PDB file with one MODEL, atoms N, CA, C and O in Angstrom:
MODEL        1
ATOM      1  N   UNK A   1      23.896 -62.149  26.582  1.00  0.00           N
ATOM      2  CA  UNK A   1      24.316 -61.560  27.829  1.00  0.00           C
ATOM      3  C   UNK A   1      25.695 -62.090  28.195  1.00  0.00           C
ATOM      4  O   UNK A   1      25.946 -63.289  28.080  1.00  0.00           O
ATOM      5  N   UNK A   2      26.577 -61.226  28.627  1.00  0.00           N
ATOM      6  CA  UNK A   2      27.942 -61.631  28.959  1.00  0.00           C
ATOM      7  C   UNK A   2      27.972 -62.365  30.288  1.00  0.00           C
ATOM      8  O   UNK A   2      27.369 -61.930  31.269  1.00  0.00           O
ATOM      9  N   UNK A   3      28.692 -63.497  30.306  1.00  0.00           N
ATOM     10  CA  UNK A   3      28.812 -64.300  31.511  1.00  0.00           C
ATOM     11  C   UNK A   3      30.294 -64.538  31.767  1.00  0.00           C
ATOM     12  O   UNK A   3      31.019 -64.900  30.841  1.00  0.00           O
ATOM     13  N   UNK A   4      30.779 -64.342  33.030  1.00  0.00           N
ATOM     14  CA  UNK A   4      32.190 -64.583  33.303  1.00  0.00           C
ATOM     15  C   UNK A   4      32.537 -66.049  33.059  1.00  0.00           C
ATOM     16  O   UNK A   4      31.748 -66.938  33.378  1.00  0.00           O
ATOM     17  N   UNK A   5      33.705 -66.298  32.500  1.00  0.00           N
ATOM     18  CA  UNK A   5      34.114 -67.655  32.172  1.00  0.00           C
ATOM     19  C   UNK A   5      34.494 -68.464  33.393  1.00  0.00           C
ATOM     20  O   UNK A   5      34.181 -69.651  33.489  1.00  0.00           O
ATOM     21  N   UNK A   6      35.178 -67.808  34.335  1.00  0.00           N
ATOM     22  CA  UNK A   6      35.631 -68.505  35.524  1.00  0.00           C
ATOM     23  C   UNK A   6      35.264 -67.691  36.766  1.00  0.00           C
ATOM     24  O   UNK A   6      35.139 -66.468  36.712  1.00  0.00           O
ATOM     25  N   UNK A   7      35.097 -68.383  37.859  1.00  0.00           N
ATOM     26  CA  UNK A   7      34.842 -67.725  39.146  1.00  0.00           C
ATOM     27  C   UNK A   7      36.103 -66.993  39.600  1.00  0.00           C
ATOM     28  O   UNK A   7      37.193 -67.564  39.564  1.00  0.00           O
ATOM     29  N   UNK A   8      35.968 -65.738  40.027  1.00  0.00           N
ATOM     30  CA  UNK A   8      37.122 -64.992  40.534  1.00  0.00           C
ATOM     31  C   UNK A   8      37.046 -64.966  42.059  1.00  0.00           C
ATOM     32  O   UNK A   8      36.042 -64.544  42.634  1.00  0.00           O
ATOM     33  N   UNK A   9      38.096 -65.413  42.690  1.00  0.00           N
ATOM     34  CA  UNK A   9      38.142 -65.427  44.148  1.00  0.00           C
ATOM     35  C   UNK A   9      38.148 -64.000  44.681  1.00  0.00           C
ATOM     36  O   UNK A   9      38.658 -63.093  44.024  1.00  0.00           O
ATOM     37  N   UNK A  10      37.576 -63.794  45.888  1.00  0.00           N
ATOM     38  CA  UNK A  10      37.523 -62.456  46.489  1.00  0.00           C
ATOM     39  C   UNK A  10      38.914 -61.884  46.694  1.00  0.00           C
ATOM     40  O   UNK A  10      39.140 -60.691  46.489  1.00  0.00           O
ATOM     41  N   UNK A  11      39.851 -62.746  47.102  1.00  0.00           N
ATOM     42  CA  UNK A  11      41.221 -62.277  47.350  1.00  0.00           C
ATOM     43  C   UNK A  11      41.847 -61.702  46.101  1.00  0.00           C
ATOM     44  O   UNK A  11      42.472 -60.643  46.155  1.00  0.00           O
ATOM     45  N   UNK A  12      41.693 -62.375  44.982  1.00  0.00           N
ATOM     46  CA  UNK A  12      42.271 -61.892  43.716  1.00  0.00           C
ATOM     47  C   UNK A  12      41.606 -60.582  43.302  1.00  0.00           C
ATOM     48  O   UNK A  12      42.273 -59.655  42.844  1.00  0.00           O
ATOM     49  N   UNK A  13      40.306 -60.516  43.466  1.00  0.00           N
ATOM     50  CA  UNK A  13      39.557 -59.306  43.120  1.00  0.00           C
ATOM     51  C   UNK A  13      40.013 -58.126  43.982  1.00  0.00           C
ATOM     52  O   UNK A  13      40.209 -57.024  43.469  1.00  0.00           O
ATOM     53  N   UNK A  14      40.183 -58.351  45.280  1.00  0.00           N
ATOM     54  CA  UNK A  14      40.582 -57.276  46.187  1.00  0.00           C
ATOM     55  C   UNK A  14      42.023 -56.850  45.952  1.00  0.00           C
ATOM     56  O   UNK A  14      42.348 -55.670  46.082  1.00  0.00           O
ATOM     57  N   UNK A  15      42.892 -57.799  45.609  1.00  0.00           N
ATOM     58  CA  UNK A  15      44.284 -57.444  45.295  1.00  0.00           C
ATOM     59  C   UNK A  15      44.347 -56.584  44.040  1.00  0.00           C
ATOM     60  O   UNK A  15      45.152 -55.656  43.955  1.00  0.00           O
ATOM     61  N   UNK A  16      43.498 -56.892  43.068  1.00  0.00           N
ATOM     62  CA  UNK A  16      43.459 -56.103  41.840  1.00  0.00           C
ATOM     63  C   UNK A  16      43.002 -54.671  42.132  1.00  0.00           C
ATOM     64  O   UNK A  16      43.505 -53.714  41.543  1.00  0.00           O
ATOM     65  N   UNK A  17      42.051 -54.543  43.040  1.00  0.00           N
ATOM     66  CA  UNK A  17      41.490 -53.224  43.349  1.00  0.00           C
ATOM     67  C   UNK A  17      42.284 -52.460  44.396  1.00  0.00           C
ATOM     68  O   UNK A  17      41.896 -51.351  44.763  1.00  0.00           O
ATOM     69  N   UNK A  18      43.367 -53.010  44.879  1.00  0.00           N
ATOM     70  CA  UNK A  18      44.128 -52.355  45.940  1.00  0.00           C
ATOM     71  C   UNK A  18      44.725 -51.022  45.487  1.00  0.00           C
ATOM     72  O   UNK A  18      45.044 -50.179  46.325  1.00  0.00           O
ATOM     73  N   UNK A  19      44.880 -50.819  44.189  1.00  0.00           N
ATOM     74  CA  UNK A  19      45.462 -49.586  43.664  1.00  0.00           C
ATOM     75  C   UNK A  19      44.407 -48.532  43.353  1.00  0.00           C
ATOM     76  O   UNK A  19      44.749 -47.432  42.918  1.00  0.00           O
ATOM     77  N   UNK A  20      43.148 -48.841  43.563  1.00  0.00           N
ATOM     78  CA  UNK A  20      42.072 -47.908  43.224  1.00  0.00           C
ATOM     79  C   UNK A  20      41.675 -46.986  44.371  1.00  0.00           C
ATOM     80  O   UNK A  20      40.752 -46.185  44.227  1.00  0.00           O
ATOM     81  N   UNK A  21      42.358 -47.090  45.501  1.00  0.00           N
ATOM     82  CA  UNK A  21      42.006 -46.280  46.668  1.00  0.00           C
ATOM     83  C   UNK A  21      42.269 -44.802  46.390  1.00  0.00           C
ATOM     84  O   UNK A  21      43.220 -44.463  45.685  1.00  0.00           O
ATOM     85  N   UNK A  22      41.438 -43.928  46.936  1.00  0.00           N
ATOM     86  CA  UNK A  22      41.610 -42.487  46.788  1.00  0.00           C
ATOM     87  C   UNK A  22      42.740 -42.000  47.681  1.00  0.00           C
ATOM     88  O   UNK A  22      42.941 -42.517  48.779  1.00  0.00           O
ATOM     89  N   UNK A  23      43.469 -41.011  47.209  1.00  0.00           N
ATOM     90  CA  UNK A  23      44.554 -40.422  47.990  1.00  0.00           C
ATOM     91  C   UNK A  23      44.176 -38.988  48.358  1.00  0.00           C
ATOM     92  O   UNK A  23      43.466 -38.312  47.614  1.00  0.00           O
ATOM     93  N   UNK A  24      44.648 -38.546  49.487  1.00  0.00           N
ATOM     94  CA  UNK A  24      44.400 -37.170  49.899  1.00  0.00           C
ATOM     95  C   UNK A  24      45.187 -36.189  49.039  1.00  0.00           C
ATOM     96  O   UNK A  24      46.257 -36.518  48.527  1.00  0.00           O
ATOM     97  N   UNK A  25      44.648 -34.981  48.885  1.00  0.00           N
ATOM     98  CA  UNK A  25      45.335 -33.985  48.077  1.00  0.00           C
ATOM     99  C   UNK A  25      46.521 -33.404  48.849  1.00  0.00           C
ATOM    100  O   UNK A  25      46.480 -33.270  50.072  1.00  0.00           O
ATOM    101  N   UNK A  26      47.559 -33.069  48.119  1.00  0.00           N
ATOM    102  CA  UNK A  26      48.773 -32.516  48.721  1.00  0.00           C
ATOM    103  C   UNK A  26      48.615 -31.010  48.825  1.00  0.00           C
ATOM    104  O   UNK A  26      48.284 -30.353  47.838  1.00  0.00           O
ATOM    105  N   UNK A  27      48.846 -30.457  50.004  1.00  0.00           N
ATOM    106  CA  UNK A  27      48.711 -29.023  50.215  1.00  0.00           C
ATOM    107  C   UNK A  27      50.045 -28.444  50.654  1.00  0.00           C
ATOM    108  O   UNK A  27      50.853 -29.118  51.293  1.00  0.00           O
ATOM    109  N   UNK A  28      50.262 -27.179  50.299  1.00  0.00           N
ATOM    110  CA  UNK A  28      51.460 -26.483  50.752  1.00  0.00           C
ATOM    111  C   UNK A  28      51.037 -25.150  51.362  1.00  0.00           C
ATOM    112  O   UNK A  28      49.933 -24.665  51.115  1.00  0.00           O
ATOM    113  N   UNK A  29      51.918 -24.571  52.153  1.00  0.00           N
ATOM    114  CA  UNK A  29      51.616 -23.329  52.856  1.00  0.00           C
ATOM    115  C   UNK A  29      51.867 -22.133  51.935  1.00  0.00           C
ATOM    116  O   UNK A  29      52.889 -22.076  51.251  1.00  0.00           O
ATOM    117  N   UNK A  30      50.938 -21.184  51.920  1.00  0.00           N
ATOM    118  CA  UNK A  30      51.099 -19.958  51.139  1.00  0.00           C
ATOM    119  C   UNK A  30      52.222 -19.132  51.767  1.00  0.00           C
ATOM    120  O   UNK A  30      52.279 -18.973  52.986  1.00  0.00           O
ATOM    121  N   UNK A  31      53.112 -18.611  50.923  1.00  0.00           N
ATOM    122  CA  UNK A  31      54.251 -17.843  51.428  1.00  0.00           C
ATOM    123  C   UNK A  31      53.833 -16.489  51.995  1.00  0.00           C
ATOM    124  O   UNK A  31      54.560 -15.902  52.796  1.00  0.00           O
ATOM    125  N   UNK A  32      52.671 -15.992  51.585  1.00  0.00           N
ATOM    126  CA  UNK A  32      52.247 -14.662  52.022  1.00  0.00           C
ATOM    127  C   UNK A  32      51.324 -14.709  53.241  1.00  0.00           C
ATOM    128  O   UNK A  32      51.591 -14.058  54.251  1.00  0.00           O
ATOM    129  N   UNK A  33      50.228 -15.487  53.143  1.00  0.00           N
ATOM    130  CA  UNK A  33      49.244 -15.487  54.234  1.00  0.00           C
ATOM    131  C   UNK A  33      49.353 -16.715  55.142  1.00  0.00           C
ATOM    132  O   UNK A  33      48.813 -16.706  56.248  1.00  0.00           O
ATOM    133  N   UNK A  34      50.034 -17.759  54.702  1.00  0.00           N
ATOM    134  CA  UNK A  34      50.241 -18.932  55.531  1.00  0.00           C
ATOM    135  C   UNK A  34      49.129 -19.957  55.496  1.00  0.00           C
ATOM    136  O   UNK A  34      49.194 -20.954  56.216  1.00  0.00           O
ATOM    137  N   UNK A  35      48.099 -19.741  54.671  1.00  0.00           N
ATOM    138  CA  UNK A  35      47.012 -20.716  54.569  1.00  0.00           C
ATOM    139  C   UNK A  35      47.445 -21.864  53.655  1.00  0.00           C
ATOM    140  O   UNK A  35      48.339 -21.714  52.821  1.00  0.00           O
ATOM    141  N   UNK A  36      46.793 -23.005  53.831  1.00  0.00           N
ATOM    142  CA  UNK A  36      47.124 -24.175  53.027  1.00  0.00           C
ATOM    143  C   UNK A  36      46.434 -24.088  51.671  1.00  0.00           C
ATOM    144  O   UNK A  36      45.217 -23.918  51.594  1.00  0.00           O
ATOM    145  N   UNK A  37      47.230 -24.207  50.587  1.00  0.00           N
ATOM    146  CA  UNK A  37      46.707 -24.151  49.223  1.00  0.00           C
ATOM    147  C   UNK A  37      47.338 -25.253  48.389  1.00  0.00           C
ATOM    148  O   UNK A  37      48.310 -25.881  48.810  1.00  0.00           O
ATOM    149  N   UNK A  38      46.784 -25.486  47.213  1.00  0.00           N
ATOM    150  CA  UNK A  38      47.364 -26.455  46.288  1.00  0.00           C
ATOM    151  C   UNK A  38      48.691 -25.890  45.767  1.00  0.00           C
ATOM    152  O   UNK A  38      48.785 -24.689  45.519  1.00  0.00           O
ATOM    153  N   UNK A  39      49.711 -26.728  45.599  1.00  0.00           N
ATOM    154  CA  UNK A  39      50.986 -26.236  45.080  1.00  0.00           C
ATOM    155  C   UNK A  39      50.855 -25.799  43.621  1.00  0.00           C
ATOM    156  O   UNK A  39      50.041 -26.347  42.876  1.00  0.00           O
ATOM    157  N   UNK A  40      51.648 -24.823  43.219  1.00  0.00           N
ATOM    158  CA  UNK A  40      51.669 -24.276  41.857  1.00  0.00           C
ATOM    159  C   UNK A  40      50.337 -23.649  41.470  1.00  0.00           C
ATOM    160  O   UNK A  40      49.974 -23.651  40.293  1.00  0.00           O
ATOM    161  N   UNK A  41      49.605 -23.112  42.440  1.00  0.00           N
ATOM    162  CA  UNK A  41      48.332 -22.441  42.197  1.00  0.00           C
ATOM    163  C   UNK A  41      48.348 -21.095  42.912  1.00  0.00           C
ATOM    164  O   UNK A  41      49.023 -20.936  43.929  1.00  0.00           O
ATOM    165  N   UNK A  42      47.609 -20.134  42.382  1.00  0.00           N
ATOM    166  CA  UNK A  42      47.459 -18.838  43.043  1.00  0.00           C
ATOM    167  C   UNK A  42      46.632 -19.043  44.304  1.00  0.00           C
ATOM    168  O   UNK A  42      45.627 -19.753  44.281  1.00  0.00           O
ATOM    169  N   UNK A  43      47.051 -18.423  45.407  1.00  0.00           N
ATOM    170  CA  UNK A  43      46.315 -18.533  46.668  1.00  0.00           C
ATOM    171  C   UNK A  43      44.968 -17.835  46.509  1.00  0.00           C
ATOM    172  O   UNK A  43      44.914 -16.661  46.140  1.00  0.00           O
ATOM    173  N   UNK A  44      43.878 -18.556  46.787  1.00  0.00           N
ATOM    174  CA  UNK A  44      42.552 -17.952  46.602  1.00  0.00           C
ATOM    175  C   UNK A  44      42.169 -17.023  47.736  1.00  0.00           C
ATOM    176  O   UNK A  44      41.167 -16.315  47.637  1.00  0.00           O
ATOM    177  N   UNK A  45      42.948 -17.007  48.819  1.00  0.00           N
ATOM    178  CA  UNK A  45      42.651 -16.149  49.958  1.00  0.00           C
ATOM    179  C   UNK A  45      43.319 -14.778  49.833  1.00  0.00           C
ATOM    180  O   UNK A  45      42.713 -13.760  50.168  1.00  0.00           O
ATOM    181  N   UNK A  46      44.579 -14.750  49.349  1.00  0.00           N
ATOM    182  CA  UNK A  46      45.285 -13.471  49.267  1.00  0.00           C
ATOM    183  C   UNK A  46      45.673 -13.084  47.837  1.00  0.00           C
ATOM    184  O   UNK A  46      46.010 -11.924  47.599  1.00  0.00           O
ATOM    185  N   UNK A  47      45.637 -14.018  46.873  1.00  0.00           N
ATOM    186  CA  UNK A  47      45.935 -13.707  45.478  1.00  0.00           C
ATOM    187  C   UNK A  47      47.415 -13.684  45.146  1.00  0.00           C
ATOM    188  O   UNK A  47      47.789 -13.193  44.081  1.00  0.00           O
ATOM    189  N   UNK A  48      48.272 -14.199  46.022  1.00  0.00           N
ATOM    190  CA  UNK A  48      49.714 -14.190  45.783  1.00  0.00           C
ATOM    191  C   UNK A  48      50.172 -15.526  45.207  1.00  0.00           C
ATOM    192  O   UNK A  48      49.606 -16.574  45.519  1.00  0.00           O
ATOM    193  N   UNK A  49      51.208 -15.477  44.359  1.00  0.00           N
ATOM    194  CA  UNK A  49      51.858 -16.664  43.816  1.00  0.00           C
ATOM    195  C   UNK A  49      53.336 -16.371  43.680  1.00  0.00           C
ATOM    196  O   UNK A  49      53.716 -15.388  43.044  1.00  0.00           O
ATOM    197  N   UNK A  50      54.171 -17.202  44.263  1.00  0.00           N
ATOM    198  CA  UNK A  50      55.627 -17.056  44.245  1.00  0.00           C
ATOM    199  C   UNK A  50      56.062 -15.680  44.755  1.00  0.00           C
ATOM    200  O   UNK A  50      56.970 -15.066  44.194  1.00  0.00           O
ATOM    201  N   UNK A  51      55.420 -15.202  45.810  1.00  0.00           N
ATOM    202  CA  UNK A  51      55.833 -13.976  46.467  1.00  0.00           C
ATOM    203  C   UNK A  51      55.351 -12.690  45.837  1.00  0.00           C
ATOM    204  O   UNK A  51      55.696 -11.611  46.319  1.00  0.00           O
ATOM    205  N   UNK A  52      54.557 -12.764  44.765  1.00  0.00           N
ATOM    206  CA  UNK A  52      54.038 -11.528  44.174  1.00  0.00           C
ATOM    207  C   UNK A  52      52.538 -11.644  43.960  1.00  0.00           C
ATOM    208  O   UNK A  52      52.008 -12.740  43.776  1.00  0.00           O
ATOM    209  N   UNK A  53      51.854 -10.495  43.985  1.00  0.00           N
ATOM    210  CA  UNK A  53      50.407 -10.478  43.851  1.00  0.00           C
ATOM    211  C   UNK A  53      50.022 -10.672  42.389  1.00  0.00           C
ATOM    212  O   UNK A  53      50.444  -9.906  41.523  1.00  0.00           O
ATOM    213  N   UNK A  54      49.231 -11.684  42.121  1.00  0.00           N
ATOM    214  CA  UNK A  54      48.805 -11.986  40.759  1.00  0.00           C
ATOM    215  C   UNK A  54      47.340 -11.601  40.558  1.00  0.00           C
ATOM    216  O   UNK A  54      46.966 -11.090  39.502  1.00  0.00           O
ATOM    217  N   UNK A  55      46.520 -11.846  41.569  1.00  0.00           N
ATOM    218  CA  UNK A  55      45.091 -11.551  41.497  1.00  0.00           C
ATOM    219  C   UNK A  55      44.742 -10.590  42.622  1.00  0.00           C
ATOM    220  O   UNK A  55      45.120 -10.803  43.774  1.00  0.00           O
ATOM    221  N   UNK A  56      44.014  -9.528  42.277  1.00  0.00           N
ATOM    222  CA  UNK A  56      43.556  -8.585  43.295  1.00  0.00           C
ATOM    223  C   UNK A  56      42.252  -9.129  43.881  1.00  0.00           C
ATOM    224  O   UNK A  56      41.179  -8.931  43.311  1.00  0.00           O
ATOM    225  N   UNK A  57      42.348  -9.804  45.002  1.00  0.00           N
ATOM    226  CA  UNK A  57      41.218 -10.502  45.609  1.00  0.00           C
ATOM    227  C   UNK A  57      40.165  -9.515  46.108  1.00  0.00           C
ATOM    228  O   UNK A  57      38.969  -9.784  45.994  1.00  0.00           O
ATOM    229  N   UNK A  58      40.585  -8.385  46.656  1.00  0.00           N
ATOM    230  CA  UNK A  58      39.623  -7.402  47.172  1.00  0.00           C
ATOM    231  C   UNK A  58      38.768  -6.823  46.051  1.00  0.00           C
ATOM    232  O   UNK A  58      37.553  -6.687  46.198  1.00  0.00           O
ATOM    233  N   UNK A  59      39.402  -6.484  44.933  1.00  0.00           N
ATOM    234  CA  UNK A  59      38.650  -5.933  43.811  1.00  0.00           C
ATOM    235  C   UNK A  59      37.674  -6.970  43.258  1.00  0.00           C
ATOM    236  O   UNK A  59      36.556  -6.635  42.866  1.00  0.00           O
ATOM    237  N   UNK A  60      38.100  -8.212  43.232  1.00  0.00           N
ATOM    238  CA  UNK A  60      37.254  -9.286  42.739  1.00  0.00           C
ATOM    239  C   UNK A  60      36.028  -9.461  43.636  1.00  0.00           C
ATOM    240  O   UNK A  60      34.915  -9.653  43.146  1.00  0.00           O
ATOM    241  N   UNK A  61      36.239  -9.394  44.941  1.00  0.00           N
ATOM    242  CA  UNK A  61      35.152  -9.538  45.905  1.00  0.00           C
ATOM    243  C   UNK A  61      34.157  -8.373  45.792  1.00  0.00           C
ATOM    244  O   UNK A  61      32.945  -8.580  45.848  1.00  0.00           O
ATOM    245  N   UNK A  62      34.677  -7.148  45.633  1.00  0.00           N
ATOM    246  CA  UNK A  62      33.797  -5.979  45.481  1.00  0.00           C
ATOM    247  C   UNK A  62      32.960  -6.090  44.210  1.00  0.00           C
ATOM    248  O   UNK A  62      31.772  -5.767  44.218  1.00  0.00           O
ATOM    249  N   UNK A  63      33.568  -6.540  43.132  1.00  0.00           N
ATOM    250  CA  UNK A  63      32.860  -6.692  41.864  1.00  0.00           C
ATOM    251  C   UNK A  63      31.741  -7.734  42.007  1.00  0.00           C
ATOM    252  O   UNK A  63      30.652  -7.570  41.456  1.00  0.00           O
ATOM    253  N   UNK A  64      32.025  -8.791  42.746  1.00  0.00           N
ATOM    254  CA  UNK A  64      31.042  -9.845  42.977  1.00  0.00           C
ATOM    255  C   UNK A  64      29.846  -9.309  43.764  1.00  0.00           C
ATOM    256  O   UNK A  64      28.695  -9.611  43.446  1.00  0.00           O
ATOM    257  N   UNK A  65      30.136  -8.499  44.809  1.00  0.00           N
ATOM    258  CA  UNK A  65      29.058  -7.925  45.632  1.00  0.00           C
ATOM    259  C   UNK A  65      28.207  -6.947  44.828  1.00  0.00           C
ATOM    260  O   UNK A  65      26.984  -6.929  44.960  1.00  0.00           O
ATOM    261  N   UNK A  66      28.862  -6.127  43.986  1.00  0.00           N
ATOM    262  CA  UNK A  66      28.133  -5.185  43.125  1.00  0.00           C
ATOM    263  C   UNK A  66      27.178  -5.923  42.216  1.00  0.00           C
ATOM    264  O   UNK A  66      26.027  -5.518  42.049  1.00  0.00           O
ATOM    265  N   UNK A  67      27.646  -6.995  41.634  1.00  0.00           N
ATOM    266  CA  UNK A  67      26.830  -7.778  40.712  1.00  0.00           C
ATOM    267  C   UNK A  67      25.629  -8.380  41.446  1.00  0.00           C
ATOM    268  O   UNK A  67      24.524  -8.433  40.906  1.00  0.00           O
ATOM    269  N   UNK A  68      25.857  -8.829  42.674  1.00  0.00           N
ATOM    270  CA  UNK A  68      24.803  -9.422  43.479  1.00  0.00           C
ATOM    271  C   UNK A  68      23.715  -8.394  43.820  1.00  0.00           C
ATOM    272  O   UNK A  68      22.523  -8.679  43.715  1.00  0.00           O
ATOM    273  N   UNK A  69      24.151  -7.186  44.234  1.00  0.00           N
ATOM    274  CA  UNK A  69      23.174  -6.144  44.584  1.00  0.00           C
ATOM    275  C   UNK A  69      22.436  -5.649  43.361  1.00  0.00           C
ATOM    276  O   UNK A  69      21.261  -5.292  43.449  1.00  0.00           O
ATOM    277  N   UNK A  70      23.107  -5.622  42.217  1.00  0.00           N
ATOM    278  CA  UNK A  70      22.444  -5.175  40.978  1.00  0.00           C
ATOM    279  C   UNK A  70      21.372  -6.181  40.557  1.00  0.00           C
ATOM    280  O   UNK A  70      20.310  -5.788  40.075  1.00  0.00           O
ATOM    281  N   UNK A  71      21.641  -7.456  40.735  1.00  0.00           N
ATOM    282  CA  UNK A  71      20.658  -8.463  40.350  1.00  0.00           C
ATOM    283  C   UNK A  71      19.463  -8.460  41.309  1.00  0.00           C
ATOM    284  O   UNK A  71      18.344  -8.773  40.902  1.00  0.00           O
ATOM    285  N   UNK A  72      19.690  -8.113  42.565  1.00  0.00           N
ATOM    286  CA  UNK A  72      18.582  -8.027  43.535  1.00  0.00           C
ATOM    287  C   UNK A  72      17.693  -6.824  43.254  1.00  0.00           C
ATOM    288  O   UNK A  72      16.486  -6.877  43.490  1.00  0.00           O
ATOM    289  N   UNK A  73      18.279  -5.739  42.754  1.00  0.00           N
ATOM    290  CA  UNK A  73      17.526  -4.505  42.509  1.00  0.00           C
ATOM    291  C   UNK A  73      16.544  -4.654  41.353  1.00  0.00           C
ATOM    292  O   UNK A  73      15.546  -3.937  41.286  1.00  0.00           O
ATOM    293  N   UNK A  74      16.824  -5.572  40.453  1.00  0.00           N
ATOM    294  CA  UNK A  74      15.948  -5.748  39.272  1.00  0.00           C
ATOM    295  C   UNK A  74      14.645  -6.376  39.608  1.00  0.00           C
ATOM    296  O   UNK A  74      13.814  -6.585  38.724  1.00  0.00           O
TER     297      UNK A  74
ENDMDL
END
């Protein structure tokens, strides 16, 4: 069984762990709808990236609802 060779003081242990703290995620404002999103990502609310539409969010939502109703009908 592994046993530590020397006693580690709490201060030294806490100083070592001072860099392990979690940081909050950085958010930026969507240029189209104004909601907060991750930078360099397509906005999941409106589907725009860098001022142009990349994902058709409405069509995606309709397809999801169709799939849901089809699975309920079975």
